[in-house]
N, C-alpha and C positions, 0 to 999 in steps of 0.2 A: 289780627284781631282773634283773640281766644274766644272759642265758640265751643259750650257743650255738646256732648252728644245725646244728651236727653232736653228737651226743651224747658225742666224745671230744675232748677238748683238752687243751692243756698251756699253761701260761703260763711265760714266763721273764723274769726281772726282769734288764736289763742296768744299767750305768753310769748310763746317761742314759734310760732308759725301760723298753719291755716289747716283748716279740716273742710272738709265738704260733704254736703248732703245732694245727691241726687234722687229724682222722684222717675216713677214709671210714668209715660206718656199718656197713659189713659187713666190711670186711679192715682191715690195717695201713697202708694206703698213706696217706702225710699230705701235708701243703701248710704249708710254713713261711711264715709273713709277715715282712715287711722290718720292720727295728725302728723303732717309734714313737718318738719323743722329746718323751713328754708327762708331765706329774704326775699328770693325771688317769687311774687306770685304765680306768675307764667309757668315757672318751673313746677312748683307746686301743684298747679292745676293740670297740668299734662300728666304729672305723676298719679293724680286722683281719678283721673279720668281712666286713666290704663288700669286702675285696680277696680273701680265700679263697673267698667263694661263686662266684666265677668258675671256680674249679678242680675244680668238684663238681657234679653234676647232681642235682636234686631227684626222685626216683620220684613219679611223679602217680598212685600207688595207694596207698602206706604212708607217703609223705613223709619217707622216709630221704633223708640227702644219702650221694651214693656217686662212687667214681670212676669215669672213663671206662671201665674195663675190667670193672665191674659193672654197668653200665648198657644196657640194649635199647634202644637210641635208635627203634628200629621202633615200638615201643609206648611209648616214656616211660615205661617202669618198670625197676626194680632186677631182677638175674637172680634174685631169691628170689620176687618174685611173677611174672616171667616170664621163666622158664628159657631159656636159648641152648645149643643145642649147641656144643661146643667151647670153652665158657667155664670157668674154675676155679671149683671149689666155694668157697664162703665158708668163713672160719673162725668159729667158734662165738665168740659174744661172752663175754665173761668178764669182768662188772662188778666195777671194783675202785673203791671209792669210801672217801671217810671224811668227817668232819664239822668243820665250822668250829670253832675255839675260840672265836673271838670273838662271832659271831652266831648258831651253832649252826645254821646251814644244812646240811642233810644232802645227801650225793649227790656230794661234791667229788671228784674223781677223783685218785687217787695220782700223785704227779710235779707237779701243778698248783701253783704257788708261792703264789698269789693266790686268794682266795674270791671267785668271780664275783657274790655279792651283795652284800658289803660292801666287797670289796677288800683285806682285812686279809692280811698274810702267815700264810701255813700250814704 
């Protein structure tokens, strides 16, 4: 099963391949990958994750992937685990998910065009 390193992401099907948008686990800051011109969803997904991970930081306490604004680099943790004065508060998580009609995988985010488990259009 393909699972993103961030909790929220979207898949965009293009005429020649795929693009992916990954979001900070604490806010709506996003990173959009380049277009991967591959027939295989899984291969494009893996390459996109490798590209996007360089634009986020992993909290060494809770393992969330977060943007620079919500990362306390002095302790290598997110601002939820180690608050910093002057940093904006994070927005509450609002889980918006659906179920894949092909394989039945639960937890697919609304707006995602393809199932990360089977690659079917949703």
